[in-house]
Residue, then its C-alpha position, 0 to 999 in steps of 0.5 A: l500500500a505504501l508503494g501505491a499498489n492496488i491490492i485485492a485483500i482476502d482476510i477473515d471476516r472480523e471487525g477488528v481486522w478490517k478496521s486496521l486494514i481499511e485505516k491503513a489503506r486510507n492513509s496510503c497511496g494504494t487501493l484496497t479491494f475486498p469482498l463484502s457480505k452485503p452490497q456496498n450501497e447498503i452500508s451506511s457507516d464505517e462500523e458497518l463496513f468493518k463488520c461486513a468486510g472479509s470472508n473465510l477462506l476455509t468455508k467460502t473457498p469456491e465463492i472467493a475464487n468466483w469473486i476474484c475471477t471477476v475483479h479487475s479482469d482487464k488487469a494482470l493479477t498476482i495472487g500471493n498466499y501468506t496464510y497461517l494457522d496452527g496444526a492441521l488447519h494450516v494444511q486445510l488452509a493451504l489446500a483452500c488457497d491452492s484451489i483458488m490459485e489453480r482456478l485463477c491460473s486456468e482462467r486468467s493466463d496473465t496470473s502470477i503467483a507468490f509465496l514466502c518459503t520457509p528456510t526450515d525446509c528441504h531445499a536445493i542449494p548452490k555448491d558454494a553454500h554447501d562448501a561454506a557449511q563444510k568449512n564452518y563445520k571444520n572450523a567450528p569453535s572447540w566448545q561446539k565440538a566438545v558439546e557435539g562429542m557429548v550429545g551429538g546425534m542424541n535425541i533431545m526434545g524430539a531432535k538430534q543434537l548438533v548434526k553436521n549440515a553439509l550433505k553429500p550431493v544427490e547421485e546422478s543429478g549432483l544436486y546439493l540439498v540442505d535439510g532445514i526441517v525443524a521437527a518442533q514445527g510439526p508435520n502439518y507445517a511441513l506439508a503445508k509448505r510443501l504444497q506451496h512448492w508443488r503449486a509453484v513448480v506446476a504454475h511455473s512449468n505452465g508459463h506463469i511467473v512465480s515469485s517464491n523466495i525463501a524468507p529468513s527466520t524472523a522475530t515476529k510476535s507470533v514466534v517470540s511469544n513461544a518462550s522456547f523459540a524465543a530462547a533459541y532465536n536469541g542463541f542462534s548467533l553462537f553459530k556462524s552464519m546464523e542470524v535472526m532478522y527483525q520483521e522490518t528487515s525481512s518485510a523490506v527485503m522480501l518485498a524488493l525480491l517480489i517486485n524484482d520477480l514480477r518486473n525483471p524479465e531476467s528473473v528466474a521467476n519468469p518461465q521464459n528463463k529455463i532452469e535445469n531443475p524445477f526446484l532451483l526456482f527457490q534458490s536464486g532469491s533465497f534470503h535464508g538467514g544462514v541456514w544453508r551455510c551453518a555448520y550444523k542442521c538448523d533442527s539440531i542447534g535449538v537446544t544448545a542455543a536456548m541453553y546458552y541464552y538461559l544461562n547467559t540471561y540468568k547467570a547470577a541466579v545460576f551462580a547463586t544456586v551453585a554456590g548455595l549447593v556447594g555451601t550446603v554440601n560443605y556444611i554437611v561434610k565438614g560442618s562449615p559452609l566454607 
């Protein structure tokens, strides 16, 4: 909106959501088009507008697809899926959005599609990223090697600890891969994101522009509200190449990449530019935050990172507790706390 875009917005039909969106649109140089539950000429106030705006992607999927097909039909359309819900609802929502995208691509040939990929997924990576991961593993600090020697490969909280990141290339194709999947995010999250990959590949092969770049781990409110994830994020900087971004940074970079994909005819997003493997579509515009180049797999560093954060944050309390325990043991054994 701040850049003057014409946006067709679909979001849940809740008054507070649309009050915020409409006010942002009014204070911008862009335009906002959205569905209403009753004719616009029958709406007499802002309060009524907020109540009537929006729709539910899970329960009104066909109706939403029908409506979008008729909106600004003389203009090229880019449809982006930036949705999320917890658990199995995420998969259902991904399927709903996928069906809408398929419908739009079949009825409007100039439709382009967009996603934000997660770095915590399995991706094809360039050889230099693989080599950097090898180098970072070889040159890992001695304390990381020591921790790896003690708990490396051990399953703690559902994840194997400090597992080497660099994988052997795929036989025959020679493609390099990174396994960035984080078990704590669950199978529903992985499947929902994989569905987006498949839609991107199919649409690109059918001649549509596809902007599907990898966004970095970002300290959003929804993520850092989880104490475990917040602690791990705060300790990621211990591992060379890993960096968690602020939301403003991620948003600015991903918007720039989207604009480049849509406007630059030389972008890999343009289907006229052939690629050797369809999954290289997600490689060139990757802003992965270091997951590809880290010495250890992303899923295997969270516990160590979180422990460092807790120890560093509460070191005074830890020191006091240890000192108290030592004093207690001394008193029991020697009759003196010293």
